[in-house]
C-alpha positions as CSV (number, residue, x, y, z in Angstrom):
1,X,35.7,-11.1,24.4
2,X,33.0,-10.1,26.9
3,X,34.3,-9.0,30.3
4,X,34.5,-11.8,32.8
5,X,32.0,-11.7,35.8
6,X,33.0,-12.3,39.4
7,X,32.2,-15.8,40.6
8,X,28.7,-16.2,41.9
9,X,27.4,-12.9,40.4
10,X,24.2,-12.9,38.4
11,X,24.5,-12.2,34.7
12,X,23.0,-8.8,33.9
13,X,19.7,-8.7,32.1
14,X,20.1,-8.2,28.4
15,X,18.6,-4.9,27.1
16,X,18.6,-3.4,23.6
17,X,17.3,0.0,22.6
18,X,16.7,0.9,18.9
19,X,16.9,4.6,19.7
20,X,20.6,4.3,20.3
21,X,21.6,1.0,18.6
22,X,22.4,1.0,14.8
23,X,19.4,-0.9,13.5
24,X,18.2,0.8,10.4
25,X,20.1,0.1,7.1
26,X,20.4,3.3,5.1
27,X,22.1,4.7,2.0
28,X,23.9,8.0,2.2
29,X,23.7,10.7,-0.5
30,X,27.0,9.5,-1.9
31,X,25.8,5.9,-2.2
32,X,27.5,4.4,0.9
33,X,25.6,2.0,3.1
34,X,25.4,2.3,6.8
35,X,23.3,1.4,9.9
36,X,21.8,4.1,12.0
37,X,19.8,4.2,15.2
38,X,16.3,5.6,15.2
39,X,17.5,8.9,16.6
40,X,20.3,9.2,14.2
41,X,18.1,8.4,11.2
42,X,15.7,11.2,12.2
43,X,18.4,13.6,13.0
44,X,20.4,13.0,9.8
45,X,17.4,12.3,7.5
46,X,18.3,15.0,5.0
47,X,21.8,13.6,4.7
48,X,20.6,10.1,3.9
49,X,19.2,9.0,0.6
50,X,16.9,6.2,1.7
51,X,16.2,3.4,4.1
52,X,17.4,0.2,2.4
53,X,16.3,-3.0,4.2
54,X,16.5,-6.6,3.0
55,X,13.0,-6.6,1.4
56,X,10.6,-4.0,0.1
57,X,8.1,-4.9,2.9
58,X,10.6,-4.4,5.6
59,X,11.6,-1.0,4.2
60,X,7.9,0.0,4.2
61,X,7.5,-1.2,7.8
62,X,10.5,0.9,8.9
63,X,9.2,4.0,7.1
64,X,5.8,3.5,8.7
65,X,7.4,3.4,12.1
66,X,9.4,6.5,11.5
67,X,6.2,8.3,10.5
68,X,4.6,7.1,13.7
69,X,7.4,8.6,15.7
70,X,7.0,11.9,13.8
71,X,3.3,12.0,14.5
72,X,3.8,11.1,18.2
73,X,6.3,13.8,18.6
74,X,4.2,16.4,16.9
75,X,6.7,16.7,14.0
76,X,4.1,17.0,11.3
77,X,2.3,19.7,9.4
78,X,-1.0,20.9,10.7
79,X,-2.6,21.9,7.3
80,X,-2.2,21.2,3.6
81,X,-0.7,24.7,3.2
82,X,1.9,24.0,5.9
83,X,2.6,20.7,4.3
84,X,3.6,22.4,1.1
85,X,5.8,24.8,3.0
86,X,7.5,21.8,4.7
87,X,8.2,20.3,1.3
88,X,9.5,23.5,-0.4
89,X,11.6,24.6,2.6
90,X,12.8,21.2,3.6
91,X,11.6,21.4,7.2
92,X,14.0,19.8,9.7
93,X,12.9,16.6,11.4
94,X,15.3,16.8,14.4
95,X,12.5,17.6,16.7
96,X,11.4,13.9,16.4
97,X,14.9,12.8,17.3
98,X,15.0,15.1,20.4
99,X,11.5,13.9,21.5
100,X,12.7,10.2,21.1
101,X,15.7,10.8,23.3
102,X,13.5,12.2,26.1
103,X,11.2,9.1,26.2
104,X,11.5,6.6,29.2
105,X,14.2,4.0,28.6
106,X,12.0,1.1,29.7
107,X,9.4,1.9,27.0
108,X,12.1,1.5,24.3
109,X,13.8,-1.7,25.6
110,X,13.2,-4.6,23.2
111,X,13.8,-7.0,26.1
112,X,12.1,-5.3,29.0
113,X,10.3,-8.1,31.0
114,X,7.2,-6.0,31.6
115,X,6.7,-3.8,28.6
116,X,9.0,-5.1,25.8
117,X,9.0,-2.8,22.8
118,X,6.4,-3.8,20.2
119,X,5.5,-6.9,22.1
120,X,2.9,-8.6,24.3
121,X,4.5,-9.8,27.6
122,X,1.3,-11.7,28.3
123,X,2.6,-14.4,26.0
124,X,5.5,-15.1,28.4
125,X,3.9,-18.1,30.2
126,X,3.4,-19.8,26.8
127,X,6.9,-19.3,25.5
128,X,8.5,-22.4,27.0
129,X,5.8,-24.7,25.6
130,X,4.9,-23.0,22.3
131,X,7.9,-20.8,21.4
132,X,9.6,-21.6,18.1
133,X,12.8,-20.7,16.3
134,X,13.3,-17.3,14.8
135,X,12.1,-18.4,11.3
136,X,8.5,-17.7,12.5
137,X,9.3,-14.0,12.9
138,X,10.6,-13.4,9.3
139,X,7.7,-13.3,6.9
140,X,9.8,-14.6,4.0
141,X,10.7,-17.6,6.1
142,X,7.4,-18.2,7.9
143,X,5.3,-19.6,5.1
144,X,2.1,-20.8,6.7
145,X,3.6,-20.7,10.2
146,X,4.2,-24.5,10.0
147,X,6.8,-25.1,7.4
148,X,8.4,-22.2,5.5
149,X,9.1,-22.5,1.8
150,X,12.8,-23.2,1.9
151,X,11.8,-26.3,3.9
152,X,13.7,-25.4,7.1
153,X,11.4,-26.3,10.0
154,X,10.4,-23.5,12.4
155,X,12.2,-25.3,15.3
156,X,15.5,-24.7,13.6
157,X,17.9,-23.1,16.1
158,X,19.1,-19.9,14.3
159,X,19.4,-16.9,16.5
160,X,18.8,-13.5,15.0
161,X,20.7,-10.3,15.8
162,X,18.4,-7.9,17.8
163,X,18.4,-5.3,15.0
164,X,17.1,-7.9,12.4
165,X,14.5,-9.2,14.9
166,X,13.3,-5.6,15.5
167,X,12.8,-4.9,11.8
168,X,11.2,-8.3,11.2
169,X,8.8,-7.6,14.1
170,X,7.8,-4.3,12.6
171,X,7.1,-6.1,9.3
172,X,4.9,-8.6,11.0
173,X,2.8,-5.9,12.5
174,X,1.8,-4.5,9.1
175,X,2.2,-7.3,6.6
176,X,1.5,-10.6,8.5
177,X,-0.9,-12.9,6.6
178,X,-4.0,-14.4,8.2
179,X,-3.9,-18.0,9.5
180,X,-3.7,-20.0,12.7
181,X,-1.0,-19.4,15.4
182,X,1.3,-22.2,16.5
183,X,0.2,-22.0,20.1
184,X,-2.8,-23.0,22.2
185,X,-5.4,-20.7,23.6
186,X,-4.9,-21.9,27.2
187,X,-4.6,-19.1,29.6
188,X,-5.1,-16.1,27.2
189,X,-8.2,-17.4,25.4
190,X,-9.0,-19.3,22.2
191,X,-9.0,-16.2,20.0
192,X,-5.3,-15.7,20.5
193,X,-4.7,-18.3,17.8
194,X,-6.9,-16.6,15.1
195,X,-4.5,-14.5,13.1
196,X,-6.1,-11.7,11.1
197,X,-4.3,-10.2,8.1
198,X,-2.0,-7.2,8.7
199,X,-3.0,-3.6,8.0
200,X,-1.2,-3.5,4.6
201,X,-1.7,-7.2,3.7
202,X,-3.8,-7.6,0.6
203,X,-3.3,-4.1,-0.8
204,X,-0.6,-2.0,-2.6
205,X,1.0,0.6,-0.3
206,X,2.0,3.7,-2.2
207,X,4.9,5.8,-0.7
208,X,6.0,9.0,-2.3
209,X,9.8,9.0,-2.5
210,X,11.9,12.2,-2.5
211,X,15.6,12.7,-3.2
212,X,16.5,12.3,0.5
213,X,15.0,10.3,3.4
214,X,13.9,13.5,5.0
215,X,12.0,14.6,1.9
216,X,10.4,11.1,1.7
217,X,9.2,11.4,5.3
218,X,7.9,14.9,4.7
219,X,6.0,13.8,1.6
220,X,4.2,11.1,3.5
221,X,3.4,13.0,6.6
222,X,0.1,14.7,6.6
223,X,-2.1,16.9,8.9
224,X,-2.7,14.3,11.6
225,X,-5.5,13.1,13.8
226,X,-4.4,13.5,17.4
227,X,-0.9,15.1,16.9
228,X,1.3,14.3,19.8
229,X,-0.7,11.3,20.9
230,X,1.5,8.4,22.0
231,X,2.4,5.5,19.7
232,X,2.1,1.9,20.6
233,X,5.3,0.9,22.4
234,X,3.9,-2.3,24.1
235,X,0.7,-4.3,24.4
236,X,0.6,-3.8,28.2
237,X,1.4,-0.1,28.3
238,X,-0.3,3.1,27.4
239,X,-3.9,4.3,27.6
240,X,-5.4,2.2,24.7
241,X,-7.6,-0.6,25.9
242,X,-6.4,-3.7,24.2
243,X,-8.7,-6.5,22.9
244,X,-9.2,-9.7,25.0
245,X,-8.7,-13.1,23.5
246,X,-11.8,-14.9,24.8
247,X,-13.8,-13.9,21.8
248,X,-13.4,-12.8,18.2
249,X,-11.8,-9.4,17.9
250,X,-14.0,-6.3,17.5
251,X,-12.2,-3.9,15.2
252,X,-11.4,-0.5,16.8
253,X,-10.9,2.8,15.1
254,X,-7.3,4.2,15.4
255,X,-7.2,7.0,18.0
256,X,-4.5,9.0,16.2
257,X,-2.1,8.9,13.3
258,X,0.6,7.7,15.6
259,X,-1.6,4.9,16.8
260,X,-2.4,3.9,13.2
261,X,1.2,3.8,11.9
262,X,2.4,1.9,15.0
263,X,-0.5,-0.5,15.5
264,X,0.4,-3.9,17.0
265,X,-1.0,-6.2,14.3
266,X,0.4,-9.2,16.1
267,X,1.0,-10.3,19.7
268,X,4.7,-11.0,19.6
269,X,7.2,-12.0,22.2
270,X,11.0,-12.3,21.6
271,X,13.3,-14.3,23.9
272,X,16.6,-12.5,24.4
273,X,19.8,-14.4,23.8
274,X,23.4,-13.4,24.4
275,X,25.6,-14.2,21.4
276,X,29.1,-15.6,21.5
277,X,30.6,-12.1,21.7
278,X,28.0,-10.8,24.1
279,X,25.9,-9.2,21.4
280,X,22.1,-9.0,21.9
281,X,20.2,-11.6,19.9
282,X,16.8,-13.4,19.8
283,X,16.6,-17.2,19.8
284,X,12.9,-18.0,20.4
285,X,9.8,-16.2,19.3
286,X,6.0,-16.6,19.9
287,X,3.3,-15.0,17.7
288,X,-0.4,-14.8,18.4
289,X,-3.3,-12.6,17.4
290,X,-3.0,-8.8,17.6
291,X,-5.1,-5.8,17.1
292,X,-7.7,-5.5,14.4
293,X,-8.3,-1.9,13.1
294,X,-11.5,-0.4,11.7
295,X,-10.0,1.6,8.8
296,X,-11.8,4.5,7.0
297,X,-10.8,4.8,3.4
298,X,-10.3,8.6,3.4
299,X,-8.9,9.0,6.9
300,X,-6.6,6.0,7.2
301,X,-5.8,4.9,3.7
302,X,-4.8,8.2,2.1
303,X,-2.4,6.5,-0.3
304,X,-4.9,3.9,-1.6
305,X,-5.9,3.9,-5.2
306,X,-9.3,2.2,-5.9
307,X,-9.8,-0.4,-8.6
308,X,-12.9,-2.3,-9.5
309,X,-13.0,-6.1,-9.0
310,X,-14.6,-8.5,-11.4
311,X,-17.8,-8.6,-9.3
312,X,-18.0,-4.8,-9.4
313,X,-16.7,-3.9,-6.0
314,X,-14.2,-1.0,-5.5
315,X,-11.2,-1.8,-3.4
316,X,-7.7,-0.5,-3.0
317,X,-5.3,-1.7,-5.7
318,X,-4.1,-5.2,-4.8
319,X,-1.1,-7.3,-5.7
320,X,-1.7,-9.8,-8.4
321,X,0.4,-12.9,-9.3
322,X,-0.8,-12.7,-13.0
323,X,-0.7,-9.0,-13.7
324,X,2.5,-6.9,-13.7
325,X,2.2,-4.0,-11.3
326,X,3.5,-1.5,-13.8
327,X,0.4,-2.1,-15.9
328,X,-1.6,-0.2,-13.3
329,X,0.8,2.7,-12.9
330,X,-1.8,4.9,-14.8
331,X,-4.1,4.5,-11.8
332,X,-1.6,6.3,-9.6
333,X,-1.1,9.1,-12.1
334,X,-4.9,9.3,-12.5
335,X,-5.3,9.8,-8.8
336,X,-2.9,12.8,-8.9
337,X,-4.6,14.2,-12.1
338,X,-8.0,14.0,-10.5
339,X,-6.7,15.4,-7.1
340,X,-8.0,12.4,-5.2
341,X,-8.2,13.5,-1.5
342,X,-5.2,12.6,0.6
343,X,-1.7,12.0,-0.7
344,X,-2.5,12.6,-4.4
345,X,-4.3,15.9,-3.8
346,X,-1.3,17.2,-1.9
347,X,1.1,16.0,-4.6
348,X,-0.9,17.8,-7.2
349,X,-0.7,21.0,-5.3
350,X,3.1,21.1,-5.5
351,X,4.9,23.3,-7.9
352,X,8.1,22.3,-9.7
353,X,11.0,24.1,-11.4
354,X,13.1,21.8,-13.5
355,X,16.7,22.1,-12.2
356,X,18.4,19.0,-13.6
357,X,17.8,15.6,-15.1
358,X,15.4,13.1,-13.6
359,X,12.2,13.3,-11.7
360,X,12.1,15.0,-8.3
361,X,9.8,12.4,-6.9
362,X,8.8,8.8,-7.4
363,X,5.6,6.9,-6.5
364,X,6.8,3.6,-5.0
365,X,4.2,0.8,-4.9
366,X,4.8,-2.3,-2.7
367,X,2.6,-5.3,-2.1
368,X,2.9,-8.9,-0.7
369,X,1.8,-11.7,-3.0
370,X,0.3,-14.6,-1.0
371,X,-1.4,-17.8,-1.7
372,X,-4.1,-17.7,0.9
373,X,-2.1,-17.8,4.2
374,X,1.2,-18.5,2.4
375,X,3.5,-15.5,1.6
376,X,5.0,-16.0,-1.8
377,X,6.9,-12.9,-3.0
378,X,7.1,-9.1,-2.7
379,X,6.0,-7.1,-5.7
380,X,7.1,-3.5,-6.3
381,X,7.4,-0.7,-8.8
382,X,8.7,2.8,-8.8
383,X,7.1,5.4,-11.1
384,X,8.5,8.9,-11.6
385,X,6.5,12.0,-10.9
386,X,7.0,15.7,-11.5
387,X,4.4,18.2,-10.4
388,X,2.4,19.5,-13.2
389,X,3.1,16.5,-15.4
390,X,0.3,14.2,-14.0
391,X,-1.9,14.5,-17.1
392,X,0.9,13.7,-19.5
393,X,2.2,10.8,-17.3
394,X,-1.3,9.4,-17.0
395,X,-1.7,9.4,-20.7
396,X,1.7,7.8,-21.4
397,X,1.2,5.1,-18.8
398,X,-2.3,4.3,-19.8
399,X,-1.4,4.1,-23.5
400,X,1.8,2.2,-22.7
401,X,-0.2,-0.4,-20.7
402,X,-2.8,-0.8,-23.5
403,X,0.0,-1.3,-26.1
404,X,1.7,-3.9,-24.0
405,X,-1.5,-5.8,-23.2
406,X,-2.5,-5.8,-26.9
407,X,0.9,-7.3,-27.9
408,X,0.6,-9.9,-25.2
409,X,-2.9,-10.9,-26.4
410,X,-1.5,-11.1,-30.0
411,X,1.2,-13.5,-28.8
412,X,-1.4,-15.7,-27.2
413,X,-3.5,-15.7,-30.4
414,X,-0.4,-16.6,-32.5
415,X,0.3,-19.5,-30.0
416,X,-3.2,-20.8,-30.4
417,X,-2.8,-20.8,-34.2
418,X,0.5,-22.6,-34.0
419,X,-0.9,-25.2,-31.6
420,X,-4.0,-25.9,-33.7
421,X,-2.0,-26.1,-37.0
422,X,0.8,-28.3,-35.6
423,X,-1.4,-30.6,-33.5
424,X,-4.9,-30.6,-35.1
425,X,-5.9,-33.9,-33.4
426,X,-4.7,-33.0,-29.9
427,X,-7.0,-33.9,-27.1
428,X,-8.9,-31.0,-25.4
429,X,-7.1,-31.8,-22.1
430,X,-3.7,-31.3,-23.8
431,X,-4.6,-28.0,-25.5
432,X,-3.5,-25.7,-22.7
433,X,-0.1,-27.4,-22.5
434,X,0.5,-27.2,-26.3
435,X,-0.6,-23.6,-26.5
436,X,1.7,-22.7,-23.5
437,X,4.6,-24.3,-25.5
438,X,4.3,-21.5,-28.1
439,X,3.1,-18.7,-25.9
440,X,5.7,-15.9,-25.7
441,X,3.8,-13.8,-23.2
442,X,5.7,-14.9,-20.1
443,X,9.0,-14.0,-21.6
444,X,7.6,-10.8,-23.1
445,X,6.3,-9.2,-19.8
446,X,9.6,-8.9,-18.0
447,X,11.2,-7.5,-21.2
448,X,8.5,-4.9,-21.6
449,X,8.9,-3.4,-18.1
450,X,12.1,-1.5,-18.8
451,X,10.9,0.3,-22.0
452,X,7.8,1.3,-20.0
453,X,10.0,2.8,-17.4
454,X,12.1,4.6,-20.1
455,X,8.9,6.0,-21.6
456,X,7.9,7.7,-18.3
457,X,11.4,9.0,-17.8
458,X,11.5,10.4,-21.3
459,X,8.1,12.2,-20.9
460,X,9.4,13.9,-17.7
461,X,12.8,14.6,-19.2
462,X,11.6,16.2,-22.5
463,X,8.2,17.4,-21.5
464,X,6.9,20.6,-19.9
465,X,3.7,21.3,-18.0
466,X,2.3,23.5,-20.8
467,X,3.4,21.3,-23.7
468,X,0.4,20.3,-25.8
469,X,1.7,16.8,-26.5
470,X,5.0,15.6,-25.1
471,X,3.8,12.0,-25.1
472,X,2.8,10.9,-28.6
473,X,6.3,10.7,-30.1
474,X,7.8,8.7,-27.2
475,X,4.8,6.4,-27.3
476,X,5.4,5.6,-31.0
477,X,9.0,4.7,-30.2
478,X,8.0,2.7,-27.2
479,X,5.5,0.7,-29.3
480,X,8.1,0.0,-31.9
481,X,10.5,-1.4,-29.3
482,X,7.8,-3.6,-27.8
483,X,6.6,-4.9,-31.2
484,X,10.2,-5.9,-32.0
485,X,10.5,-7.7,-28.6
486,X,7.2,-9.5,-29.0
487,X,8.1,-10.6,-32.6
488,X,11.5,-11.9,-31.3
489,X,9.9,-13.9,-28.5
490,X,7.3,-15.4,-30.8
491,X,10.1,-16.5,-33.2
492,X,11.9,-18.2,-30.3
493,X,8.8,-20.0,-29.1
494,X,8.1,-21.3,-32.6
495,X,11.6,-22.7,-32.8
496,X,10.3,-25.8,-30.9
497,X,8.0,-26.7,-33.8
498,X,8.9,-30.0,-35.6
499,X,11.0,-29.4,-38.7
500,X,8.4,-30.9,-41.1
501,X,5.7,-29.6,-43.5
502,X,3.1,-29.3,-40.7
503,X,5.7,-27.4,-38.5
504,X,6.5,-25.0,-41.3
505,X,2.8,-24.3,-41.9
506,X,2.2,-23.7,-38.2
507,X,5.1,-21.3,-38.1
508,X,4.0,-19.4,-41.1
509,X,0.4,-19.2,-40.0
510,X,1.3,-18.1,-36.4
511,X,3.6,-15.4,-37.7
512,X,1.0,-14.2,-40.2
513,X,-1.6,-14.0,-37.4
514,X,0.7,-11.8,-35.4
515,X,1.5,-9.5,-38.3
516,X,-2.2,-9.2,-39.1
517,X,-2.8,-8.1,-35.5
518,X,-0.1,-5.5,-35.9
519,X,-1.9,-4.0,-39.0
520,X,-5.4,-4.4,-37.6
521,X,-7.6,-1.3,-37.2
522,X,-8.2,-2.6,-33.6
523,X,-4.5,-2.3,-32.8
524,X,-3.4,0.7,-30.7
525,X,-2.5,3.5,-33.2
526,X,1.1,3.7,-32.0
527,X,1.7,0.1,-33.1
528,X,0.9,1.3,-36.7
529,X,3.2,4.3,-36.2
530,X,0.3,6.7,-35.8
531,X,-0.8,9.0,-33.0
532,X,-3.7,8.1,-30.9
533,X,-6.5,10.7,-30.4
534,X,-8.3,9.7,-27.2
């Protein structure tokens, strides 16, 4: 029970500081879960396995914030050579924790009335009229900022613990979708309602993962712009001139690496609430437009992998609702193989001595799938990497993708044959539905993901940098597994054919079409049990 106050005394102002409060979910090296403060996470980073938040996007947002703290404190390598030394020697990150402890308390108070951490106190006059329930703060609940997809209205009274609100706020700053704010422009200006997409919205963020959280942070640090420059603790503090809301935002270039990784992508205000046991909570939130950054591909998107769109434009790899992320894993390995400037060039420069099973690093890809302004789901994939193996892993992932895509196309062709044979007089408008009835692709794709992962693990486990060809034999086994899976799913889909003469003919023709594809000269060589020479 909270301690009773003397009669007539004012209730003390609620404060909450993530530097000292356990707010970051982590996993220890022995697999136990725990919550640590920001200072503890940085001080104990090499005794922790990873940050493990409720969603992939929230985990990325927390890692981005930890990187910002490292840059602001000067805890970062100054050159590619020093970066390699940091990785090989496991450079300690405690300097960042020490720096954090020395910062002014007011700058790190989530509920400070003047400079609330990560927020814009200029929204305060609008809170009473336009504030909503906490669902607006959590991207997975927000939807289009009007009605989130589990149909709970944004006005629902559901206070969030301060730690959860803090992490959700960080996620908003980097992943919030574009749209229209649920507030008027009175007072601040009409542009406060125009919500631009967050810095990582619309692209895949690649984070190199190590065996510990400390190693993960070191892998993703880099020789910074403006080392030691302050990060963004509040909209109304610091030396950075913020945008006004009387006109459309003019994008500004980040002033430093700390500025980039802590950019305030939204104007947010959280209303503090004291819980039933006196704990710090948030019961109302208000979200408006934030900063818009002018990002340079080489300087500010060092992890981005470019892909070509259908209209011929090159853009960072993006999340797709119709294409599994692992089908593009070869693009990541290709960036390492070709020493693409930035993260991948640094990863290529590492050396590696195999000391045990498993890959020393992973390339973790995360993106937010959205239907225009409506967040739908997180997509992610983790792909093993060992220095010196980029060429082999690129070949394995590229061929593995081609094999899977060929089999999926074959399943579609077999479905078309089954549909045309079983229902020759079907109306054109009904064709898509009848083909979908026999199409095994949507069951095949999830099943194919694990054999693909096993393929990459096997290449690392059994291969060596100087091996001529550690890939071909695993690829043939992978293809055999996928052919069996595809054939099984086709059989299951054809089970819905009518048990009559036309149904039997449709089954036989569809299965024969699939087998013809497997024996075709156009099929990937591995499907025929051969070795590809490309």
